[in-house]
N, C-alpha and C positions, 0 to 999 in steps of 0.2 A: 683345540684353541691355543693360541700363542700367548707367552707372557713375557712382560719386560720388567725387570726388577732393578730399581735403582737403590743402592745403600748409601746411606750418609751416617757419619759419625764414627764409632770406635770398632775396634775388632770385635767386641761382644756382639755389636749389632751385625757385623759380617758373618758371625757363626750363625745367627738366627736367619739371616737371609739365605746361607747355604742350606740350612735346614728346609725353609720354605720351599726354595727351588727344587730340592730333591724330592719332597713330597709331592709337589706339582707334577715334576717329571713321571714319577711312579703312578701318577693318577692319569697319565695319558697327555698331559699338557707338554708344549713344546717351548723351549726357550729361545728368545731371540734377542740379538744386541741392537736391534733397530726399534724405537719405540713406535715408529710409524706403522710397523708391520704387526704390532701386537694387539690382541683383543683384550687383554688384561694389562693394565699399567699400575704397577706396585711401587710404592716409595716407602722404604724402611726408614722412618724418620729418627732424628736425634733431637733430644730436648734438653740437653745438659746445660748449656750456656747460651746467653742470648744470640751469639753469633751463628751458633748450631741451628737454633730455632728458626732464625731467620732464613738461613740457607734452605732448610726443610720446607718452610712455608713457601718460598719463591719456587721451589722445585714443583710442589703441589700446584701452586696457581699457574704456572706455565703449562702443565700438563692438563689442567683443568680448562684452560682456555683454548688448548690446540687440540684437544682430543676429538676424534670423530663421534657421531652419535651412537656408532655400534661399539665404541670402546668404553671399557669400565675402569675407574680410577679408584685404587685401593690405598687408604692411609694406614700404614702399619707402624709399629714401634713406638717409640716414647712419646711423641706428641698425642698420638691417639689414646695411649694408656694414661696420660696425664690430664688431657683436657676433654677427651670424649667428644660428645656431641657438640661442646664449645668450639671444636676445630671447624666445624661446619660453617659457622658464622664467617670465619676468616676465608674459607674456600668452599663456597656453596656447590662446586662441581663435583665434590668427592661422592663416589657412589657407595663405598662401604668403609667401615672402620675396623681394625683389629689391632689390639694392644700387644705389649711384650709378654703377657702371660697367656695370651690365647693364639699365638702364632702357629702352633702344631695343628690348629684347626683350619688352616688356610683352604685347604681343599674343600671342606664343609662350606666356607663362606663363598668361595667362587661358585660352587655348584648351585647354592642358593641365589647368588646374583643372576647366573646365566637362565634361571627358570622363572624369574620374577616377570610378570606381565607389564608391570608400571614401574617407572623410576621417579616417582614423586618424592621420595625421601631416601635418606641414606640407609644402607642396611648394617645393623650391628648384631652379633651373636647375642643370644639370650644371657643373662647373668650366669655366671658359674661359681658355685660354691666351693669348688676344687682348686687348689693352686699346687702346681707341681714344677719341677725343673725338667724340661723336656729332654728326652733322648730320641734321636731320630736317625734314620739311615744317612750315612755320610758318603760323599762322593768327593774325590779329589779332584781339584781344579786342574785341567789338562796342562795348563801352562806353569803350574807351581809345585814344588816339591815339599812345600811347607803347608801345614794345616793347624788349626786351632781347635782345642777342646775346651769347651766351657764347663768347668767343674762345679759351678754354682751360680745362683742368680740372686739379685737382691742384695741389700746391705743393711746391717744392724748398727754400723758405727754412728756416732753422734756429730760427725763433722758439721759445723755451724754454717758452712758455705754450700752445702752440697745438697741437691734435690733428689739424688738417686733413690733414697729410702721412699720418698713419695711417689715416685715413678715406678719403681719395681718391686717395693715391699721389703720386708725383712729378709735377712740372709737365709738361704735354702740350698743345701748341698745336693748335687746329683749323686744318686746311688753309685756305689764304686763299681758294680757289675756293668752298669751302662757305660761308665767311662772306659772300662776295659774293653768293652765290645767296640766303641768307636775307635778306639786305639788300634785294635786288631784290623778293622776294617780299612782304616787309612793306611797302615803300613802294608796290608795286602795289595793296596792300590798303588804302591810306589812312593808313599810319602817319606821323606827322609828326616824331616823335622816336625816334630810335634810341640805346640806351644800351649801351656796351661794357662787359662784365664779365667779370672772372676773379678768382681769388685775387690775382693781380698782373697787371694788364694790360699794365704796362711790361716785363714779361718775355717778352712775346710773341715766339716764335721762338727763344729762348734754348736751348730743348732741341734745335733744329735746328742750333746753331752760329751764329745770327744775333745780332750785337750790339745792333743797333736795328731790331727788327722792327715796333714800333708805329707809328712815323711813316710808313713806306711803306704799311702797312696802311689807316691812316686816309685817305691820299691815294688809295689804291685804291678804298675805300669810296665816296668823294666823286666819284671818277670815274665809278663804276658807278651811283650814284644821285644825280646833281647837282640833282635837285629836292627832295632832303631837306632841310628847313629846319633841324632841329636834330641834331647828333651829340654825345653826351655821353660822357664818359670817367670811369669810376669805378674805385677801388680800385688807385691806383698806389703804387708802393713809393718812398720817398724817395731810395734810392740810385740809382734808375734813370730818373729823369727828367732827360733830356738837353737840351742846347740845341736840337737838331734837333727834338725833340718840341715845344718851345716855339715855335719857327719855324713848324712846321706849323699849330699850334693858332692862332697869331697871323695866319697868311696867309690863312686860310679862314674866311670869316664864318658858315658852317654850323656850325663846331665851338664849341659853347658854351664861352665863356671862364670855365671852371669846373673846379676840379681837386679830387679827393678824395685826400688825402694824409695816410693814417693814420700818425702819428707814435708814438702809444702811450704816450709819457712825453717829458720834457724835461730829465730830470737824467741825465747821462753814466754814473753808476754804475748807476742803475736800467736804462738801456738796455743796458748791458753784461750785466747778469744776466738780462735778456730776450733777449739775442743779437739785438739790433736795431742799426741804424746809430746811433752814439753820438757822432758829431762834430757838436755843436750849432752851432758856428761854420759849418760846412758847410751845416747846414739853414737857418741864418738868411740865408746867401748865396743859397741855392735860392729861398727865399720872396722875397727881394728882387729876384732875377732874373725870376721869375714876374710880379711886379708891374711890373717895368720893361718887360718884353716885352708885357705885356697889362695896362695900367693898371686896367681894369675887371674884372679876374679876381676871381671868388668863390672863396675857399679854405675847404675843409672839412677837418677832421681829427678823429681820435678819440684818446682817452687811456684808459688803464688806470690806476686808482688802487688803492691797497692791495696792490700787488705785494709778494711776500715780501720782508721786510726794508727796506721803504719807510719811512724815517725822516720825521719831521715837517719837518725841514730839505729833504729831497728833494722832498717834496710842495709845499713852498713855493717851491721853483725852479720847478715846473710852474705854480703860480698866477702867479708872477712872468713866466714866458714867455707864459702865456696874455695876461695883462693888456698886455704890451708889443707882442705880435704882432698883435692885433686880427683874429683869423679871423672870416669871415662866419658860419661854421657849424661846431659842435663837438658831439661826442658824447662823453659820459663814462660809462665802464662800470667796475664794481667787478671786481677779479681774481676769476676763478673756478678753484679748484684741480682740474684736469682729470687724471684717472688716466692713467697712461702717459706724461706729459708731464715734462720735466726739472724745470720749475718747481715741480711738485707735491711734489717731494722736497727743495725748498730749506729752509733754516732760516728762522725769522722769520715763519712764517705769521701774518697779522693776523686779528683778531676781525672778524666781519661788520660789528658796529655801528661799528667805526673805519673800514671801507671805505666804508660808507654815508654817515658823517659827511663824509668827505672827498670824495665824489661830489657831495654837496649843495652843498658850499662851492664847489667848482669850477663847478658849474652855475649857482649864484647869481652868481658873477662873470661867466660868459658871458652870462647874461641881460641884465646891464647892458651889456657891450660889444656884444651884438647889438642892443639897443635903439638905442643911439647910432649903430651903423653903418646901421641902417635909417633913422633920421632923416636921414641924408644923401641919401636919395633922393626926400624930399618935393619936389614941385614938378617932378620929372623925368618923362620919358615912357619907358614900356617896353612891349615886346612881351609879351603874356601869352597862354599856352596855356589856354583855358577848359576845365575837367574837370568841373565841376558847377554845376547851376543849380537855383535854387528860391527862393521866398519873397522875390522881388525882389532877390536877390543872386546873383552868380556868383563861383565859386571857380577860381582857376587858379594857374599857376606861371610865373615869370619863369626867365631863363637861370641865376639864381642858386639855383634850387631844384631838387634831384633828387626824384623821387617817394618819398613816405612818410617819408623821413629829414629832410627840411628844411622850410622854412616855405611859406606860401601868399600869394597876393595876392587880397584880397577886394574885389570890383568891384561897384559899384552897378548894378543892372538885371539883367535875365535875357538872357544873351548866347548867341550861337551856340555848341553844345557841340562840343568838339574842333576848334575854330578859334582862330587867332591874332587877338588884338584889341589895338589900340593903347590903352594905359591911362596916364592922368596920375596920379602918386601924390600922395595928399592926407594920409596919415597913416601912423604907424608904431607897430607894438607890438613886444613882445619879440623874436617870431620872424616875424611876418607884416607885410605891407604893405597899406594901404588905397588904394584909387584909384576914379577914374572914367573910363568910356571917353570917347574924343574922335574 
């Protein structure tokens, strides 16, 4: 049988999709990039915000309408986990459901589908009393030198705007030996960049009573695969970045001097309503410490604008913080009123046009900051991982750039794909750099 798998949402979903794909291939299924040629249509859905849910529902509805009688449609991921059988009312053509905590049983589900005599109702696996963080055989994508390792699942943070704990449950760390095994497999397949991800990578081990689980994990990974050129850390929680983590990052050249630090806002009152760390003096000290320990560090953050009750003064404080701090990378998102969250019931819900106007103002400011920051790299030399080649131009990333969310380095000439190339920077755009190999 052939399967077609569509992944929607974040990198954590992509990791689960890669796991499902590899398990299916090992069971004798064949992957195809043409939905029309597949026997199994699998949509790994996202349910984080309204736009993501709408995109997932639309994809499921299109497949349900267009599938042949011999094809099966499986809804996987966040929407299936959150809504279960309720999802079938929106998309009656779904043949099976499998959530975020059961995806390692995808082969069991597909085999049960293929042996059913009747298709009168959607198939779901029997309830499980066991929850675990799945480890699975990994396979490098042939077109990429980068791979993700999900070191934990779920979240125990109390953020008032977020539905992730409802969807994925409380925080649960993956065993270290499983992470090291995945790292060795990926590097043996030629992966040159491993990215550690979780809802909060800095909480690794906290569910087991460990105070600082991430620094020793990073050291264990580097000891296990010393030939790995780049190790990148994403999704860190501001209150959990310790001096020990900074020391480990600074001491090992394989660790990209890059940190993803989602702050969500910069006004203490908004952060209190968000149930996020709200001591901005502490945040400023953290940023100063990171830059002192690693002077070349690239700092990325994300902000939510238009949160319930956000005043123009509170938004102005965010802009002032943005201008003063000079982040390398910033993502700005409008608040999404998610059902079942505490924030959804707060007074002062703002009109969408106000939220969009504030997002545009913040991004226009960051564009200027980013371009000025990029200009400081002109005439400097950088190692670039080449990811695309064509028409006399190569596209790659420096240590400052995480895949898909950050900028690129545009390099003259057609360079070896998935290889590191020394580049001299000759120009700077709002988000990207321009260079020549040397």
